[in-house]
N, C-alpha and C positions, 0 to 999 in steps of 0.2 A: 503496437503502440509506440508512440514516439516519447522521448524524454519530456518534451513540452506538455504532452498529455498528463504525465505523472505530476509535473510541477503544477499544472492547472488544477489537478485533483486536490493537491495539498492546499492550494490557495482557496479553493471552494470550500473545503471542509473547515479550514481555519477562519476565513472571513465571514462565511455565510451559513455554516453548519449544514452544508449541502450533501452530506452522506445519504445514500439511499436507505441504508439500514444500519442502526447501531446494534451490533450483535452482542454487545457487552464486553466487559474486561478490556476496553481499549481497542476492540476489533470492529471495523466498519466495512461495509460493502458499498462500493461506489460504481456507478455506471459511467462508462466512457464511450462516446460515439465513435463509430468507425469513420474513417475519412470519407466525406461525401454522403454520409448517412446519419440517421438519428441515433439516440442512445438506446432505444428499445431493442434493437437487434445487434447492438455493439458488444463491447467487452464489459466484464465484471472484474473488479479488482478488490482483493481483500487487503486492507490497510490496517496496520497497527499504528494508532495515532495517540499522541499525548500532547504534542506541540509541533510547531514548524521544525524545531531542531530534532525532535524525536518522532519521526514518521517513517515507518518501514512498509514497503510494498512487499507483501508476503506471497501473493498468488494472484494470477490473472488468467481469465479464461474467456473464450468467445461464448456469447449467449447461445449461439447456434450449436456449440459443442456440448453444452450441459446447462441445465436450468439453474442449479445452485450447488453449494457444497453440502456434504452430508452432515448429520449430527456428530459423527465421529471425527470428521475433519474440523468441524467447528470447535469441538472440545480440544483437539490438538492445537488449533490456532490460538485459542485462549491461553493455553499453557505457554506456548511460544511467545505470545504477546507479553505476558507477564515477565518472562525472562528478558526479552529484548528491551522493553520499556523501563526496566530497572537497571540497565547497563550504565556504567559511569562513562564520562567522556573519554577517560583513558582506555577503557575496554573497547569502546567504539573505535577509537583510533587504532587499536591493535587489530581489530577485525578488518578495518580498511587497509591497513598495511599488509596483512597476510591474504587479502583477497576474498575473505568470507563475507564481506559486505561491500557494496558498491554505492558510492555517494553521487547523487545527481544534484547539481546546483545550477540553476538557470541554464540548463542545457549542456553543462560541462560535467563529464564523468570523472570521478576520483576513485582511487583505490584499486585500479586494475593492474 
């Protein structure tokens, strides 16, 4: 996946509500097409979403590698989403500074 795919995903969810599945607690599943192919055989991305400023890409996988995440993984994702979506701006800046988070803005990576 390219950074531009991730940015397009945020824009789609934000402007059009185009998540493929609202899994609850701020966790969404979004399909992303493989280059030169459609979305049906492409990638699945688990996103923690609250707003453009608070969107975290938690996990991505190829549809050909697995069909979905398990119930146990979903439970863990919801717990993690709650933690990350409650972060203050200062906490996020700290994570960016120490490299535990990576920020992508219009194709530019920050926090590496």
